[in-house]
C-alpha positions in Angstrom: 85.4 105.0 -49.9 88.3 102.1 -50.9 88.0 103.7 -54.5 88.9 107.2 -53.0 91.5 105.5 -50.6 93.4 103.2 -53.6 93.4 106.5 -55.2 96.1 108.4 -53.2 99.1 107.2 -54.4 100.3 105.6 -57.7 99.8 106.8 -60.8 95.9 105.2 -61.0 96.8 102.8 -63.7 97.5 99.0 -62.0 97.3 96.4 -65.0 99.3 96.3 -68.9 95.7 95.8 -70.1 94.7 99.1 -68.6 97.6 100.9 -70.5 96.9 99.2 -73.9 93.3 100.4 -73.6 94.3 104.1 -72.8 97.1 104.6 -74.9 95.7 105.7 -78.8 95.1 103.4 -81.3 95.9 105.8 -84.3 99.6 107.7 -82.8 102.2 108.6 -84.9 105.3 111.0 -84.0 105.1 114.1 -85.1 109.4 114.0 -85.0 111.3 111.5 -85.2 114.7 109.9 -82.4 116.7 112.0 -84.0 114.3 115.1 -84.6 112.8 114.8 -80.9 116.2 114.8 -79.3 117.4 117.7 -81.1 114.1 119.0 -79.9 114.8 118.2 -76.1 117.8 119.9 -75.6 116.8 122.9 -77.2 113.7 123.1 -75.4 115.9 121.7 -72.3 117.9 125.1 -72.9 115.7 127.2 -73.1 113.8 126.2 -70.3 116.3 126.7 -68.0 117.2 129.6 -69.2 114.0 131.2 -68.5 113.4 129.3 -65.8 116.8 130.9 -63.8 115.9 134.5 -64.9 111.4 134.5 -64.0 112.9 133.2 -60.3 116.2 134.6 -60.1 117.6 131.1 -59.7 121.1 130.3 -60.6 122.0 126.2 -62.0 123.9 124.3 -60.0 124.8 120.2 -58.7 123.4 117.9 -57.0 123.3 114.5 -55.6 122.3 111.5 -57.0 123.2 109.7 -54.3 122.6 110.7 -50.5 123.8 109.6 -47.1 120.5 107.6 -45.1 121.6 109.2 -42.2 121.4 112.3 -43.6 117.8 112.1 -43.6 117.3 113.7 -46.9 116.3 111.9 -49.0 113.0 112.6 -50.5 110.4 109.9 -48.9 108.0 111.5 -52.0 104.6 110.0 -49.7 104.2 109.9 -46.2 103.0 106.1 -46.0 106.0 104.3 -45.8 104.7 102.6 -49.9 107.9 104.2 -51.7 111.9 103.3 -50.3 114.6 104.7 -51.9 117.6 102.3 -53.4 120.4 101.3 -50.7 123.7 99.6 -50.2 126.3 100.0 -48.4 130.1 102.1 -49.8 133.2 103.3 -49.2 135.8 100.1 -49.7 138.5 99.3 -46.7 135.8 101.4 -43.8 135.3 99.9 -40.6 131.6 100.7 -41.0 130.4 101.3 -44.0 128.6 104.7 -45.8 124.7 103.7 -45.9 123.9 105.6 -49.2 120.4 105.3 -51.2 120.2 107.5 -54.2 117.6 110.1 -54.4 114.0 110.0 -55.4 114.3 113.7 -55.5 116.2 116.4 -53.9 113.6 118.1 -52.2 115.4 118.6 -48.5 118.7 118.5 -50.5 117.8 121.7 -52.2 116.8 123.8 -49.1 120.1 122.7 -47.0 122.1 124.0 -50.4 120.5 127.3 -49.9 122.6 128.4 -47.2 125.8 126.5 -48.6 125.1 128.5 -52.1 124.8 131.6 -50.3 122.0 132.3 -51.6 120.0 135.6 -50.6 116.4 136.7 -50.4 114.5 136.2 -53.3 117.7 134.3 -55.2 117.6 130.5 -55.6 119.2 127.4 -57.6 117.9 125.1 -60.3 119.2 121.9 -60.8 119.4 119.2 -63.2 118.2 116.1 -61.5 118.5 112.7 -62.0 117.3 110.1 -58.8 115.2 106.6 -59.3 111.6 105.7 -57.9 111.8 101.9 -57.8 108.4 101.8 -56.4 106.0 103.0 -59.6 103.6 100.0 -61.7 105.2 101.0 -65.4 102.8 103.0 -67.9 103.3 105.5 -70.4 104.0 108.5 -67.9 105.2 106.6 -65.4 109.1 106.0 -65.2 111.6 104.5 -62.6 114.2 107.0 -64.2 113.6 110.5 -63.2 114.6 113.2 -64.3 113.7 116.8 -63.1 114.8 120.6 -62.6 114.2 120.8 -59.0 114.2 124.1 -57.8 114.7 126.3 -54.6 114.2 130.4 -53.4 114.5 132.1 -50.3 112.0 133.7 -49.4 110.6 135.8 -47.1 108.2 135.2 -43.9 105.9 138.3 -44.9 105.7 136.2 -48.8 104.0 133.5 -46.8 100.6 133.8 -49.0 98.5 132.3 -51.9 99.2 135.5 -53.5 103.1 134.7 -53.8 102.3 131.1 -54.7 99.9 131.8 -57.1 102.7 134.9 -58.6 105.1 131.5 -58.8 102.9 129.6 -60.6 102.5 132.0 -63.0 105.7 132.3 -63.6 106.4 128.6 -64.0 103.4 128.2 -66.5 105.3 131.5 -68.6 108.1 129.0 -68.8 107.0 125.8 -69.4 104.0 127.3 -72.4 107.0 129.9 -74.0 108.9 126.1 -74.4 106.1 124.8 -76.7 105.6 128.1 -78.5 109.5 127.9 -78.8 110.3 123.8 -79.8 106.8 123.9 -82.4 109.0 127.9 -83.8 111.8 125.8 -84.4 110.4 122.4 -85.7 107.6 123.4 -87.6 106.5 119.4 -87.9 104.5 120.2 -84.4 102.3 122.1 -85.8 101.1 119.1 -88.1 99.8 116.9 -85.5 96.2 119.5 -85.5 96.6 119.1 -81.2 94.8 122.5 -80.3 97.5 125.5 -78.8 98.8 125.3 -75.2 96.4 127.5 -73.2 97.7 130.9 -72.5 96.5 131.1 -68.5 96.2 128.8 -65.3 93.3 128.1 -63.6 93.5 128.1 -60.3 91.2 125.7 -57.7 91.6 124.2 -54.6 91.6 120.5 -53.4 88.2 121.6 -52.1 86.9 123.0 -54.1 87.1 120.1 -56.6 85.7 117.4 -54.6 82.6 120.1 -54.0 82.3 119.6 -57.8 83.2 116.2 -58.0 82.2 115.2 -54.4 81.7 111.2 -56.2 84.7 110.7 -57.6 88.8 109.6 -56.5 91.3 112.3 -56.8 92.5 110.9 -60.5 89.0 111.1 -62.1 87.7 114.5 -60.2 91.3 115.7 -62.3 91.0 114.0 -65.2 86.9 115.9 -65.3 88.5 119.1 -64.1 91.1 119.6 -67.6 88.1 118.7 -69.7 86.7 122.2 -68.5 90.3 123.6 -68.1 93.2 122.4 -69.8 96.0 123.6 -67.6 95.3 124.3 -63.6 96.9 124.4 -60.6 95.3 123.0 -57.7 96.2 123.7 -53.9 96.3 122.1 -50.7 97.2 118.5 -51.7 98.0 116.6 -48.7 95.3 118.1 -46.0 92.7 115.9 -45.3 89.6 117.6 -46.8 86.2 117.3 -46.2 85.9 113.7 -47.2 88.4 112.6 -44.6 91.3 111.8 -46.8 93.6 115.0 -48.2 93.0 115.1 -51.9 97.0 112.9 -51.8 99.7 111.4 -49.8 102.4 114.3 -49.7 105.5 113.9 -47.4 105.1 115.6 -43.8 108.7 117.7 -43.5 108.8 119.9 -47.2 105.6 121.5 -48.0 103.8 123.1 -46.4 100.1 121.6 -46.6 98.8 122.5 -42.7 98.7 126.5 -42.7 95.1 128.0 -42.4 94.1 130.4 -45.6 90.9 131.8 -47.0 89.0 131.1 -50.1 88.6 134.2 -52.3 85.0 134.4 -50.9 85.7 133.5 -47.2 85.5 130.3 -47.1 88.4 128.3 -44.8 91.4 126.0 -46.8 94.8 124.7 -45.7 97.6 124.7 -47.5 100.6 126.7 -49.2 101.2 123.9 -52.0 99.9 122.4 -55.5 100.4 120.8 -58.3 100.7 122.2 -62.3 98.7 119.8 -64.2 97.9 119.3 -67.9 94.8 117.9 -70.2 97.3 115.4 -72.5 96.2 116.2 -76.0 98.0 112.7 -77.4 97.1 110.8 -74.9 93.5 111.7 -73.5 94.1 112.2 -70.0 95.3 114.0 -67.1 99.1 114.9 -67.4 100.8 116.3 -64.5 103.9 118.8 -64.5 105.0 119.3 -61.5 105.0 119.7 -57.4 105.5 122.3 -55.9 105.1 125.0 -52.6 106.2 127.4 -50.4 108.7 125.6 -47.8 107.2 124.5 -43.5 108.2 126.4 -41.3 109.8 124.5 -37.3 106.2 125.1 -36.4 104.4 123.4 -39.7 106.9 120.8 -39.6 106.4 119.6 -35.8 101.7 119.9 -37.1 102.9 117.7 -40.1 105.2 115.0 -38.3 103.3 114.1 -35.6 99.4 114.2 -37.7 102.3 111.6 -40.4 103.1 109.8 -36.7 106.7 110.7 -37.6 107.9 112.6 -34.9 111.0 110.4 -34.3 112.5 111.9 -37.2 112.3 115.6 -35.9 115.9 114.5 -34.8 117.6 114.1 -38.3 120.0 116.2 -38.9 117.7 117.8 -42.0 114.6 118.3 -39.4 117.2 119.7 -36.6 118.4 122.3 -39.1 114.8 123.5 -39.5 113.9 123.6 -36.2 117.2 125.5 -35.6 117.0 128.3 -38.1 120.3 127.2 -39.3 117.7 127.5 -43.5 115.4 129.8 -44.5 112.6 129.5 -44.9 111.6 128.7 -48.7 109.4 128.1 -51.8 110.3 124.9 -54.2 109.3 122.5 -56.7 110.1 119.6 -58.7 109.0 120.2 -62.8 109.2 116.7 -65.0 112.2 116.8 -66.7 110.2 113.6 -69.5 107.2 115.0 -68.6 107.7 117.9 -69.7 108.7 116.7 -73.3 106.1 114.2 -73.8 104.2 117.1 -73.2 105.3 119.9 -75.0 106.8 117.4 -78.1 103.7 115.7 -77.9 104.0 112.4 -77.1 102.0 109.2 -76.6 104.8 108.0 -74.2 107.9 109.0 -72.1 110.1 106.3 -73.6 109.9 107.9 -76.4 111.8 111.5 -74.8 113.7 109.0 -71.7 115.6 106.6 -71.9 115.1 103.7 -68.6 113.7 99.9 -68.3 110.4 99.0 -69.7 108.7 96.0 -68.9 108.3 93.2 -71.9 104.4 93.6 -71.9 104.5 97.5 -72.2 107.6 97.4 -75.1 104.7 95.2 -77.2 101.9 97.0 -76.1 104.2 100.0 -77.6 104.8 98.3 -80.7 101.6 97.2 -81.5 100.5 101.3 -81.4 103.7 102.6 -83.6 105.3 103.6 -80.6 109.6 103.9 -80.6 110.2 103.5 -77.1 113.7 104.0 -76.6 115.9 101.6 -75.0 
């Protein structure tokens, strides 16, 4: 049980000795650093254009800094383990603004739907940048985060698993299409002997995954299932499962993980959210690309905040906007840009496609493995 508890947050790697063990020993990048940048920006343009087309989104500007008092910063989990970078700003102000660097734009997007006048079935997509200082920095976790954070207005009638799955399939169509496009534009990507990108996603509820692997912690369950199905969407992340633990801790004030649903074979389940995970044939590990979900209603917001012991936050402007129907019902998510480039361009390390700070130990490990980390 202790392993499961420890597995609820964080990347699952906690030492650089373990990082050295999991990174490939015989790695050789299929693209040079400059070719990588060319391919990266080609993939970026493809995904932004096609994601907006598939989901009826418009690219918009997004904040890097928010006011702490607004309550719109993403706390990532509900256990308080990840806190934003914070600083006072505003020269000459008697009371400085308590500014925070965003960890994600999850809550801001939902409020922005109203600001940008989005109607039913319309939405926004952002080229979001963030800082998450409380990660262990390994091969696919960085303090610098880039995401396509998107949000779309939906109707009450669409708050169903069928609607969620349809949206997920559209996103996977774009991601897979970007991989095929990159391989056509940069033929070297076809020379590594890696398998084709899976055409279809396999949908599994977190409860199903626990039934299949009842004795394994969460990340080990994901690793096992991805060796059978190389692209999966795990539904229902945040609600406590049969073993008493959620599949993973999930913030209480955006994704809806409490709503009751019914499985295809009639079993009671919970949650209208989930994650796309793939098997990375380069690292031979689980690889998360996106978290997303149907957002809370005012009723499910209150229930989830009580479960998380965060009722006091219901007084914040973002939460009040939901409670007073000032912002629409929506579905949304964040697609990790560097994570996606890493997967599609067959890279062993996030630092090959993203410039960030890395510890000396990690850079030395990468150099020994022939992994060129950008600095």
